[in-house]
N, C-alpha and C positions, 0 to 999 in steps of 0.2 A: 824808626819803629824803635820802642824800646827794647833793649836785649830779652828780658823776659818774656816779652809777647813773641819776639823771634822763635824762642824755645817752644812756644804754644802753637805756631804756625807750623813748624816741623812736624809735629804729632798729628795736626789737623790734615797737613798735606799726605800724610800715610794714609789717614782713614779715608780722605776723598778718594784715593787709588781704588779703594774697595767699594765705593759709592756708586750710585747710579746719576749723580749730579752732573749738569755739564760745564760746572766750574767750582773752583776752589771758593770761590765768593759764595755761590749758591749752597754749596755744603755746609760753609760756616754758619750761615744763616739758619739753615734747617736744624741743625745742631744745637743753635742756641734757642730755638723756638720749641724744640721737642723735648730737651734734656732737660729736666727740671734742675739739675745739680751743674750745668754746664758753667755757670757764671761762678760758683764755688771755685770750680777746678781751673778756670780762666785767670781770676785775680788770686787763688790760693787764699780765700777768705770764707770762714764759716758764715754764711749769710742766713740768717732766719727764714727768710722766705724763699721759695724758689722762684725758678727764672730770673727776671730782671727786676723783681719787685723790691729788692733790697738794695739797690744800686743808689748811689748817689749820683747827683749831676756831674761830678766830676768823672767816675768811673763810667757813666753812660757816654761821656763825650769821650774818654779814652778808646772805649769799643767802638765808637763810630769812625774815630781815627783809625783805627786797626783795620776795621773793613773796608774803608776808604782807600787804605794804603795796599791792601791786598788786591783789591779791583783794578787798581790804577797799573799795578806791576803787571796784571792779566792783559790789561788793554795794550801797555805798552809792547807785549810780547806778540799781541795777537794783531795790531792796527799798525800802520804807519801813517804819517802825515808829509806830502810830498808838494812842492811847488810845481806848477806848470804856469810859466808867464806870469810869475809873481801872485797867481791864484793858487790858494791852499786847498787841497782834496784830502781825502781819507779814503784808503784801501786796506785791503788785507796785506801783511807783511809777508806773507808765503807765497804771493804773488810774484815778488822777486826773488830770482834763483841765478845762480852762476851759470852763465852759458858761453858759448862760443860766440865771438862776435859774429863770426862768417856766417853762422846759421840764424841770427838777427835779421829783422827786416828794417829798411829805410824809410824815407818819407814816402815814397810811392808805392809802396807793398811790395818792393821787390827784395829777395834775399840779398844782403849785403855781399855774401861771398868771400873766399879766401883772398882773392886779388885785392879788392877794396879794404879787405881787414887787416891785409899785410900780414898774411900768416906766413910763418917762415918755413914751416914744413906741415905734411898730412899730421904729424904729431905734435908740432908746436902751435896751437891756436893762441891768439888773444883772449884771455878770459873778461867777462863784464857782468856786472849784476844787472839783469834785464828782466823785463816782464813783457812776454809776447802772447798777444791776444789776437782774436778775429773780430774786426769792429763792424762785420754785417756786409763788407765789400772787399776788405783787403786783410791781409794778416800785418801787424803792426808791433813794433817794438818799442818799449820805452825804458830809458836807462838812468841808473841812478849816478853814474858816472861812466864817461864815455868820451872819449876824443876823436870819434869820427864824426865827420862834418855833417852828414847828412841825418844823425841821430835824433830821436825826441828826447833830450835830457831833461831830467827832473832834478830838483834839488830837495834833499830830505831837511825837514825842520830841524832846528837844533833841539837838543833835550829838554830845555826849558820850556819853551814853545809847545813841543810835543804834549808834554805832561799837563801843562795848562788845559790844551783843546782837548785832549783825550779825557782828562779828569771830568769834561762836561759832556763827552759824546756818550750817546745812548743809542745803538744801532735799533733796538727793538722800536723806537720811537718814529723811525723812517718806514716801517713794514709798510704801514698803511698806504702812504704816498706810491709805492712802487708800482701798485696796480692802478692808478687813476691815468686819465688819458693824457692830462696834463702836467707838469711839473707842480709839485709841490713844498712847501718848506715847514718846518717844524722848529719854534723857537723854543730851546730848553734852558735858556739861561739869559741873563742881561749882557753876557759878554759876547756870545757867538750865536749865529744862526747857521744850523744844520740843513742843509737843502739835498733830496733825493728827487731824481728824474727818470722816469721809465726809459730804459735803453742805455741808459748811462753804465758805462763800465766801473766808475768810481761808487763807493760805498756813500761818499755824501761830500758836497761842497763846502767849505768854511766861509763864511763872510763875518766879519766882524762889526756889531752894533756900535 
């Protein structure tokens, strides 16, 4: 993102804090569509026409890249792409929290406990980054990094791949399939297929086309 646009983003972020929009991307789009002089301010140009009617193709492309960059940053903060047995999935980044290993659950729904987690004392626990949830039958824990033998360990995608996948991911396009009796998928690009299945604790499974 160009430095001059970073300064604009800081001001837009302040405005977003006082808005009712659900995301900074939504706020920017709303401002650009409702404020006749938005693009005069954004580009520091005295355009003749209101809104985007005086923009050149280059300026329209610059604004589109700006929006895409802001949106991707939001996605990277909200979502995480992880591999389970070489299969990539998407879920909310906030699901993974620092926890005591002894409070997490192993493969068979049993709490790992201090003995198996090698806690050195009641105050000195082994810390892990994990997501603990109930799968309908048992509690389970998924770990981003863990040396415990019976752990469901995941691997986070590297930043470059995560950016490529999340740039094309749109959670709203999966909502319809969540209520279907059988699994459905929605292809939203030529590169990936994002699938959503009822009862799945993942937001989406990612398959390469």
